[in-house]
C-alpha atoms as one frame of an Amber mdcrd trajectory, in Angstrom:
protein
 -25.132  15.744  -6.397 -22.802  14.370  -3.712 -25.692  12.543  -2.085 -27.083
  11.087  -5.330 -23.750  10.037  -6.810 -22.226   8.799  -3.516 -18.845   9.849
  -4.859 -16.032  11.871  -3.359 -16.356  15.651  -3.416 -12.932  16.045  -5.044
 -14.069  13.909  -7.978 -17.200  15.970  -8.585 -15.415  19.290  -8.218 -13.107
  18.298 -11.093 -16.027  17.841 -13.503 -16.243  20.031 -16.568 -19.474  20.920
 -18.345 -18.396  19.178 -21.534 -17.998  15.917 -19.550 -21.646  15.873 -18.427
 -24.189  13.690 -20.180 -27.325  15.475 -18.993 -29.709  13.215 -20.930 -28.299
   9.990 -19.435 -27.565  11.642 -16.067 -23.950  10.548 -15.799 -20.384  11.771
 -16.193 -16.928  10.164 -16.182 -14.665  11.006 -13.235 -11.110  10.129 -12.342
 -11.512   8.126  -9.146  -9.178   8.196  -6.200  -6.340   5.788  -6.890  -7.181
   5.512 -10.590  -4.466   3.639 -12.403  -2.949   5.034 -15.588  -3.758   3.092
 -18.716  -0.911   0.920 -19.898   0.031  -0.086 -23.385   0.863  -3.620 -24.384
   4.550  -3.234 -23.813   3.999  -1.799 -20.336   4.606   1.876 -21.061   2.024
   3.965 -19.203   0.559   7.031 -20.797  -1.009  10.033 -19.120  -4.682   9.057
 -19.471  -6.363   7.423 -16.492  -9.197   4.946 -16.460 -12.379   6.922 -15.852
 -15.434   5.663 -13.974 -18.959   6.958 -14.440 -21.000   8.579 -11.710 -24.781
   8.574 -11.968 -27.294  11.012 -10.522 -31.062  11.227 -10.214 -33.890  13.740
 -10.524 -32.771  16.218  -7.860 -29.412  16.816  -9.502 -30.944  16.669 -12.980
 -33.220  19.569 -12.030 -30.488  21.699 -10.469 -27.615  21.227 -12.934 -29.154
  23.257 -15.795 -29.728  26.149 -13.388 -26.147  25.907 -12.126 -24.640  25.708
 -15.603 -26.977  28.345 -17.057 -25.728  29.335 -20.529 -22.151  28.136 -20.029
 -21.037  25.457 -22.489 -17.480  24.702 -21.374 -15.306  24.857 -18.295 -15.773
  23.819 -14.666 -19.247  22.814 -13.509 -18.716  24.261 -10.031 -17.214  27.756
  -9.985 -16.609  30.412  -7.358 -18.680  33.587  -7.278 -15.831  35.820  -8.372
 -12.858  35.984 -10.703  -9.369  35.139  -9.442  -7.550  38.102  -7.980  -4.215
  39.471  -9.168  -1.295  37.188  -8.466  -3.494  34.067  -8.518  -2.518  31.612
 -11.217  -4.813  28.837 -12.358  -4.545  26.248 -15.098  -6.692  26.982 -18.142
  -8.812  23.964 -17.198  -9.690  25.659 -13.873 -11.087  28.889 -15.375 -14.475
  29.131 -17.060 -13.858  30.482 -20.597 -17.317  32.114 -20.696 -17.289  33.957
 -17.367 -13.661  33.979 -16.195 -14.721  32.466 -12.854 -12.377  30.013 -11.150
 -13.124  26.373 -10.336 -14.521  25.754  -6.859 -12.026  23.747  -4.821 -12.661
  21.457  -1.847 -11.842  23.900   0.959 -14.088  26.562  -0.558 -16.946  24.090
  -1.064 -16.549  22.836   2.520 -16.717  26.379   3.888 -19.748  27.277   1.745
 -21.676  24.190   2.900 -20.772  24.849   6.516 -21.867  28.490   6.272 -25.157
  27.539   4.607 -26.062  24.820   7.114 -24.532  25.921  10.428 -26.820  26.620
  13.342 -24.458  27.688  16.122 -21.743  29.442  14.159 -18.872  28.280  11.958
 -17.934  24.624  12.167 -21.382  23.401  13.191 -22.851  22.799   9.719 -22.872
  19.792   7.464 -19.686  18.172   6.182 -19.293  17.385   2.472 -18.265  13.798
   3.121 -21.373  13.165   5.247 -23.485  13.475   2.108 -21.591  10.503   0.641
 -22.090   8.561   3.894 -25.820   9.323   3.928 -26.324   8.281   0.325 -24.533
   4.968   0.835 -26.389   4.298   4.083 -29.778   4.966   2.497 -28.948   2.748
  -0.482 -27.845  -0.032   1.876 -31.028   0.295   3.931 -33.044   0.090   0.713
 -31.539  -3.303  -0.045 -28.583  -2.541  -2.311 -26.034  -5.343  -2.244 -22.456
  -4.885  -1.114 -21.224  -5.223  -4.703 -23.683  -2.563  -5.874 -22.567  -0.199
  -3.102 -18.918  -0.814  -3.994 -19.606  -0.066  -7.665 -21.591   3.085  -6.831
 -18.947   4.469  -4.465 -15.896   3.225  -6.424 -14.510   1.335  -3.441 -12.078
  -1.457  -4.243 -12.286  -3.225  -0.875 -15.374  -4.160   1.127 -13.719  -3.280
   4.437 -13.276   0.320   3.268 -16.990   0.563   2.526 -18.067  -0.771   5.928
 -17.209   2.454   7.734 -19.727   4.354   5.604 -22.682   2.084   6.162 -24.378
   2.864   9.460 -27.922   1.472   9.420 -30.595   3.347  11.336 -32.320   1.801
  14.375 -35.472   1.374  12.269 -33.522  -0.529   9.599 -32.186  -2.850  12.311
 -35.730  -3.383  13.680 -36.967  -4.240  10.171 -34.101  -6.683   9.685 -34.739
  -8.321  13.063 -38.436  -8.648  12.217 -37.484 -11.024   9.406 -36.496 -13.549
  12.078 -39.776 -13.320  14.016 -42.105 -16.279  14.549 -44.740 -14.832  12.216
 -42.429 -15.049   9.164 -42.714 -18.122   6.938 -39.010 -19.033   6.838 -39.120
 -22.367   8.666
């Protein structure tokens, strides 16, 4: 889901099941730096402007298995209930199972453990999935504005650090300038 949405892990981990639109393959998230809505007279209220994230077939196939028969609560949960002395907001506990929301550090450790080859700390990094998705979209011809909209970046210079084209993409781009192209 991180790869297909190209969004931040923290944004996806805050998703609740009732927020998901499984048929349209999207969900609203509160983006980093989201501004509170303001009323006409300038008084802000607690709601933030939400932005949609969109996913594709891979996530669409896995989400129903992840959610199972749950109808409310966090999409991503830990494998056990919170221990004694742990206090969570009602929003962070699944009402059906009592399992707690999965937070960033836990998700990072789980991904590392599942993908490491030479011990802890050698596996994938959550944020690399965002980088990979944006890079592959850029190599496929997505415009800068499309990449900014997909990743919820406000400034182009912040997006540049994520886009690292492959050597093959650079060869293909260079080939456009060759003498056999009809651009003269």
